[in-house]
C-alpha positions in Angstrom: 71.0 -34.6 -32.9 69.3 -31.3 -33.5 70.9 -29.5 -36.8 71.7 -25.8 -36.6 69.5 -23.4 -39.2 71.3 -21.8 -41.4 70.1 -18.4 -43.0 71.0 -17.4 -46.5 69.6 -15.0 -49.0 68.2 -15.7 -52.5 71.8 -14.3 -53.6 73.8 -16.7 -51.7 71.6 -20.0 -52.1 72.1 -19.0 -55.9 76.0 -18.9 -55.7 76.0 -22.2 -53.8 74.0 -24.3 -56.3 76.4 -22.8 -58.9 79.3 -23.7 -56.8 78.0 -27.1 -56.4 77.9 -27.6 -60.4 81.6 -26.1 -60.5 82.8 -29.1 -57.9 81.1 -31.6 -59.9 82.2 -30.9 -63.0 79.1 -29.9 -64.8 80.3 -26.2 -65.6 84.2 -24.8 -65.6 85.3 -21.5 -63.8 84.5 -19.4 -66.7 81.1 -20.2 -67.0 80.5 -19.9 -63.3 81.9 -16.6 -63.2 79.8 -15.1 -65.9 76.7 -16.8 -64.2 77.6 -15.0 -60.7 78.9 -11.6 -61.7 82.5 -12.5 -60.0 85.8 -13.2 -61.5 87.3 -16.5 -61.5 89.7 -15.8 -58.8 87.0 -14.9 -56.8 85.2 -18.0 -57.8 88.2 -20.4 -57.2 88.2 -18.8 -54.0 84.2 -19.9 -53.4 85.0 -23.6 -54.6 88.0 -23.7 -51.8 85.4 -22.5 -49.3 82.5 -24.5 -50.1 84.9 -27.6 -50.3 86.1 -27.0 -46.6 83.3 -25.8 -44.8 80.4 -27.1 -46.8 77.0 -24.6 -47.4 78.8 -22.0 -44.8 81.4 -21.3 -46.9 79.2 -19.3 -49.1 78.2 -17.1 -46.4 80.4 -14.1 -45.3 82.7 -14.4 -42.3 82.0 -11.7 -40.8 78.1 -11.9 -40.4 76.6 -12.0 -36.9 80.0 -10.8 -35.5 80.4 -7.4 -34.1 81.7 -4.4 -36.1 85.0 -3.5 -35.0 83.6 0.3 -35.5 81.2 -0.4 -32.9 80.4 2.1 -30.0 80.9 1.3 -26.8 77.7 1.4 -24.7 79.4 3.8 -22.2 80.3 6.1 -25.0 76.7 5.9 -26.3 75.3 6.6 -22.5 77.6 9.7 -22.4 76.2 11.0 -26.1 72.7 10.6 -24.7 73.5 12.8 -21.7 74.9 15.6 -23.4 72.4 15.1 -26.4 69.1 15.3 -24.2 70.9 18.3 -22.3 71.9 20.6 -25.2 71.1 19.3 -28.0 67.8 17.7 -27.5 65.9 19.9 -30.5 68.8 19.7 -33.2 68.8 17.7 -36.4 71.3 14.6 -36.8 73.8 16.6 -39.0 73.5 19.9 -36.8 74.2 18.0 -33.3 76.9 15.6 -34.9 79.1 18.9 -35.8 78.4 20.3 -32.5 79.4 17.0 -30.8 82.5 17.2 -32.3 82.9 20.6 -32.3 82.3 21.6 -28.4 82.3 18.1 -27.0 85.3 16.5 -28.9 83.1 13.5 -29.5 83.1 11.6 -33.3 80.0 9.8 -34.1 78.4 9.6 -37.3 75.2 11.4 -38.5 73.2 8.3 -39.5 73.9 6.5 -36.6 73.0 9.5 -34.3 69.8 9.7 -36.0 69.4 6.2 -35.2 70.1 6.8 -31.5 67.8 9.8 -31.4 65.1 7.7 -32.6 65.4 5.2 -30.0 65.5 8.2 -27.6 62.5 9.3 -28.8 63.9 12.4 -29.8 63.2 12.2 -33.4 60.4 10.8 -35.6 60.6 9.3 -38.8 58.6 10.9 -41.4 57.9 9.7 -44.6 58.4 12.1 -47.3 55.5 13.9 -49.0 55.7 14.2 -52.9 54.6 17.7 -54.4 51.4 17.9 -56.3 52.5 20.2 -58.3 55.7 20.1 -60.8 58.5 23.1 -60.5 61.3 23.2 -62.8 64.7 23.8 -61.8 66.3 26.8 -62.8 70.2 27.2 -63.2 72.1 29.4 -61.0 73.6 32.6 -63.0 77.1 32.4 -63.9 78.4 35.3 -62.8 78.6 36.6 -58.8 76.7 40.0 -58.6 74.4 39.0 -61.4 71.3 38.7 -59.2 70.6 38.6 -55.6 67.6 36.8 -54.0 66.0 38.7 -51.2 63.5 38.4 -48.6 62.7 38.7 -45.3 61.5 36.0 -42.6 59.3 36.7 -39.3 60.2 34.3 -36.9 61.0 33.8 -32.8 64.8 34.3 -34.0 65.7 34.7 -30.0 62.9 32.0 -29.1 61.1 33.5 -25.9 64.2 35.7 -25.0 62.8 38.4 -27.0 59.8 39.2 -29.1 59.4 38.2 -33.1 61.7 39.9 -35.2 62.6 39.7 -39.2 65.7 39.0 -40.9 66.1 40.9 -43.7 68.7 38.4 -46.2 70.1 38.6 -49.4 72.1 35.7 -51.0 73.8 36.0 -54.3 72.1 33.4 -56.7 75.5 32.2 -58.3 77.1 31.2 -55.6 74.6 30.8 -52.7 76.4 32.9 -50.4 74.6 35.3 -47.7 76.3 38.8 -48.7 74.1 40.7 -46.1 72.0 40.1 -43.3 70.0 42.3 -40.6 67.8 41.4 -38.0 64.9 44.5 -37.8 61.5 44.7 -36.1 60.0 44.6 -39.3 59.9 44.6 -43.2 58.8 48.3 -43.9 60.4 50.4 -46.7 62.6 52.3 -44.1 63.9 49.2 -42.8 64.4 48.0 -46.3 66.2 51.3 -47.7 68.6 50.9 -44.7 69.5 47.5 -45.5 70.1 48.3 -49.0 72.2 51.4 -48.2 74.6 49.1 -46.0 74.6 46.5 -48.9 75.9 49.2 -51.5 78.3 50.5 -49.4 79.7 46.9 -48.7 79.4 45.5 -51.9 78.1 48.1 -54.7 75.4 47.9 -57.4 74.2 44.2 -58.2 72.3 43.8 -61.6 68.8 42.7 -60.6 67.3 42.1 -57.3 64.9 38.7 -57.0 61.9 39.5 -54.5 58.5 38.1 -53.6 55.3 40.2 -54.1 55.0 41.6 -50.7 53.4 45.2 -50.3 56.9 46.9 -49.6 58.1 45.9 -53.1 55.4 45.4 -55.6 51.5 47.2 -55.9 49.4 43.9 -56.3 46.3 45.8 -57.1 44.7 44.8 -60.5 45.1 48.2 -61.7 48.6 48.3 -61.5 48.7 45.8 -64.7 48.2 48.2 -66.7 49.3 51.5 -65.3 53.5 51.3 -65.0 53.0 54.1 -62.9 51.7 53.1 -59.7 55.1 51.6 -58.4 56.3 51.3 -54.8 58.9 53.0 -53.3 61.1 50.5 -53.2 60.6 49.7 -57.1 60.9 54.1 -57.4 64.2 53.9 -55.7 65.9 51.4 -57.1 64.9 52.2 -61.1 66.5 55.4 -60.0 69.6 53.9 -59.0 69.8 51.6 -62.1 69.1 48.3 -60.3 66.4 45.9 -61.8 63.8 44.7 -59.3 62.2 41.1 -60.3 59.0 39.8 -58.7 58.6 36.5 -58.3 55.4 34.6 -58.5 55.8 31.8 -56.2 58.2 31.3 -53.4 59.3 28.1 -54.9 60.7 30.6 -58.0 62.9 31.9 -55.2 63.6 28.6 -53.3 67.5 29.4 -52.7 66.7 31.9 -50.2 63.7 30.4 -49.0 65.8 27.1 -48.5 68.3 29.5 -46.9 65.9 30.5 -44.5 64.5 26.9 -43.6 68.5 26.0 -42.7 68.9 29.1 -40.4 65.6 28.7 -38.4 67.0 25.5 -37.7 70.8 26.2 -37.1 70.9 30.3 -36.2 68.3 30.0 -33.7 70.3 27.3 -31.7 73.4 28.9 -32.0 72.4 31.8 -30.8 70.7 30.1 -27.8 74.2 28.3 -27.3 75.7 32.0 -27.1 72.9 33.5 -24.8 72.3 35.8 -27.2 69.0 37.9 -26.2 68.8 41.4 -28.2 68.9 42.3 -31.4 71.9 44.4 -31.4 73.8 41.1 -30.1 72.0 39.1 -32.7 73.2 41.8 -35.5 76.9 41.8 -34.0 76.6 37.9 -34.0 75.9 37.5 -37.4 79.3 39.2 -38.3 81.4 36.4 -37.3 78.4 33.3 -37.9 77.8 34.2 -42.1 81.7 34.0 -43.1 81.4 30.2 -41.5 78.0 29.4 -43.3 79.3 30.5 -46.4 82.4 28.0 -46.1 79.8 25.3 -45.6 77.0 25.8 -47.9 78.3 28.0 -50.6 79.3 26.8 -54.1 81.7 28.1 -57.0 80.0 30.2 -59.7 80.3 29.5 -63.4 82.3 32.0 -64.1 84.8 34.6 -61.8 83.6 37.8 -63.0 82.4 40.3 -60.8 79.2 42.3 -61.8 78.7 44.3 -58.7 79.1 48.3 -59.9 80.7 51.0 -57.6 78.9 54.0 -56.5 80.3 57.0 -58.2 80.5 60.3 -56.1 77.5 61.9 -57.8 75.5 58.7 -57.1 76.6 58.3 -53.5 75.8 62.0 -52.8 72.2 61.3 -54.0 71.5 58.2 -51.9 69.6 60.1 -49.0 67.7 61.5 -51.4 67.0 58.6 -53.7 66.4 56.2 -50.6 64.0 58.2 -48.9 60.4 58.2 -48.7 58.8 60.4 -51.3 54.8 61.7 -51.7 53.1 64.4 -53.9 51.5 67.2 -52.2 49.9 70.5 -53.6 50.8 74.2 -52.3 47.9 75.7 -50.6 46.2 79.1 -51.2 48.1 80.5 -48.0 51.5 78.7 -49.3 51.0 75.8 -46.5 51.7 72.1 -47.3 50.2 69.3 -45.0 52.1 66.1 -44.7 51.2 63.2 -41.8 49.1 65.5 -40.4 51.8 68.1 -39.9 51.4 71.5 -41.8 54.6 73.4 -43.1 54.1 77.0 -43.8 56.8 78.0 -46.9 58.9 81.1 -45.8 58.7 84.1 -48.1 62.2 83.7 -49.7 62.8 80.5 -51.6 65.6 79.3 -53.7 63.2 78.9 -56.7 59.7 80.6 -57.6 56.8 78.8 -55.9 53.2 79.7 -57.0 49.9 78.7 -55.5 48.4 75.1 -56.5 52.5 73.9 -57.5 53.2 70.1 -57.0 56.1 69.3 -54.6 57.4 66.0 -53.5 58.1 65.8 -49.9 60.8 63.7 -48.7 61.0 61.6 -45.8 64.6 60.7 -45.3 65.8 57.5 -43.3 66.9 59.9 -39.9 63.5 61.4 -40.3 64.4 64.6 -41.5 61.9 66.2 -43.8 62.3 67.9 -47.1 60.3 69.8 -49.7 61.7 69.3 -53.3 60.6 71.8 -56.0 62.2 71.3 -59.4 65.5 70.1 -58.1 65.2 72.8 -55.2 64.8 72.4 -51.6 62.5 74.9 -49.9 62.7 77.0 -46.9 59.7 76.2 -44.3 58.6 76.0 -40.8 56.2 73.8 -38.9 53.2 75.1 -37.5 51.8 74.4 -34.1 48.4 74.0 -35.2 46.1 74.0 -38.4 46.2 77.4 -40.0 42.7 79.2 -40.3 41.3 78.8 -44.2 41.8 81.7 -46.7 40.5 81.5 -50.0 43.1 84.4 -51.1 46.5 85.6 -50.1 47.6 89.0 -51.8 51.2 87.5 -52.4 51.1 86.0 -56.0 54.1 84.0 -55.7 57.0 83.3 -53.4 60.1 84.5 -55.1 64.1 84.3 -54.6 64.0 87.8 -53.1 61.8 89.0 -50.5 59.1 92.1 -51.7 60.0 95.5 -50.6 57.2 97.6 -49.0 59.2 100.8 -50.5 56.6 102.9 -53.2 58.9 105.5 -55.2 57.9 109.0 -54.7 56.0 111.1 -57.6 58.7 112.6 -58.8 60.7 109.6 -59.1 62.0 108.9 -63.1 60.7 105.7 -62.9 57.0 107.3 -62.5 57.6 110.8 -64.7 57.3 107.9 -67.8 53.3 107.5 -66.9 52.9 111.2 -65.7 54.1 112.2 -69.0 52.3 109.8 -70.9 49.0 110.7 -69.0 49.2 114.3 -69.7 50.3 113.6 -73.6 46.7 111.9 -74.0 44.9 115.0 -72.2 46.3 117.0 -74.5 45.7 115.4 -77.5 41.9 114.7 -76.8 41.5 118.7 -76.2 42.9 119.2 -79.6 40.5 116.7 -81.2 37.5 118.6 -79.3 38.6 122.3 -80.7 38.7 120.5 -84.1 35.2 119.1 -84.2 
C-alpha cells in the first residue's frame, strides 16, 4: 500500500515536533506556547488536532481548497473581453476603477494585474534603483504658500490631434491641481495668459517653483553676476510681488512631475473614452476632471490658512501692462521706432516731451496691441507702410504736448519791440563812445 506524501513547511514541522514533545509529557503547555509563539489556548487546539488526525492536524484545514472568494471562469472571460477591447493599455489600478465605474464589475487590482500578465497585456518589470540619492523635502504648511508649475509636451489626444502642451500648477501643501490649461506651446504669452486666469480665480500665491526653461530663466553664464538679465516672466512676477524660484533638477519639483506621469496615463485614456479630439474640448473637459482628480489624490495641509493675496483695483488695472512682452527701443532722429521689422512714426502732439535718442518701452500686449511707453505715458504713433528714408537731422527739436504754431509775430508786436529798442540803444551808446575819443 503506497503512502500519500504530506507537504509541510519548516515552520509547520517545527510546531509538530514541539506538540509531539507536549503529548509525550516532556514539556508543559506554557513552555510549548513560548517556543512556537502561540497562546496556551492555541497550543491546546493543536494538541487535540494532532491526537485526532496525527501530523495532518498541524496543517491548516483550508490548504488545497478553493477559496470562497474565487472568481468564476465565466466572469474572468467577460473581464478579459472588456479589458482587451476598451482598457488594453490601462494600468491595473486604473482598469479596476473603470470596470467598477463603467461596467459595474468588482475585482481586486492585484488579481487583475496577474490576469493582465497572463493575457499578455502587461510585463512584470524589475524595479530600478536610482544611482543618485535625493533627499525628501517636506510639504509647505499652508495652501497658497508655494505653487509648483510646469508644462508637459505630449500627444494628449493621441493621433486625434497634434502634440499639445499641458500647463499645470499644483499646490505644494495639498497636492491639488489649482489650474490647468492646454496650449500649443510654453511661450511667454501662453504662460502669461495662464497666470492671469489663475490670479483672477485664486489671487496671488507667495511663490512659484519652476524649472530653468528659457521662458522662466536666462541660463547664460553671464546672468549669474548680472541681476539685470532677467526674463519677461521674472520681471512680471517681481512687479506683481510673487517670488519665482527655479529648481536645479526635475527631482526638486518632483510633485508636479509625478502628477504629469499620472495624467499622461489616466487623462489621455479618459479623453479617449469621451471621444475628445480638439484643444477646446480638452480644456472644457479639464473643468469636470480636475475636481475628481483632486478628490482622489490630494492631501490635507498641515495648517488651514490660505496665503493667497487678493488683487486690489490698482494692481488689477495694471495687469495688462505688467503681463505684456516689453522691449526697450531708441527714438531715432526722425522720431521713428523700429519693432519687429515694423516702423512706428511718433506724432507731433504727445502727452509728454519726447527727445531724439530717448529710450522708450514697447509693450506687446496679449491681445496683440502695441503700446509705446515713455515715463509712464503712452505715446501717439502711426504705423508706416514701409521703411522711412534715412534723415541725419530733423528741424523739429522735440515733440511736446502742444503743436508748434507757424505764426510769426509782426515787427510792431510788443514782444518784438523790446528787442528792437535794445538794439537801438546799443547803437547810440557806441556812437557816444566814438565822439569822446
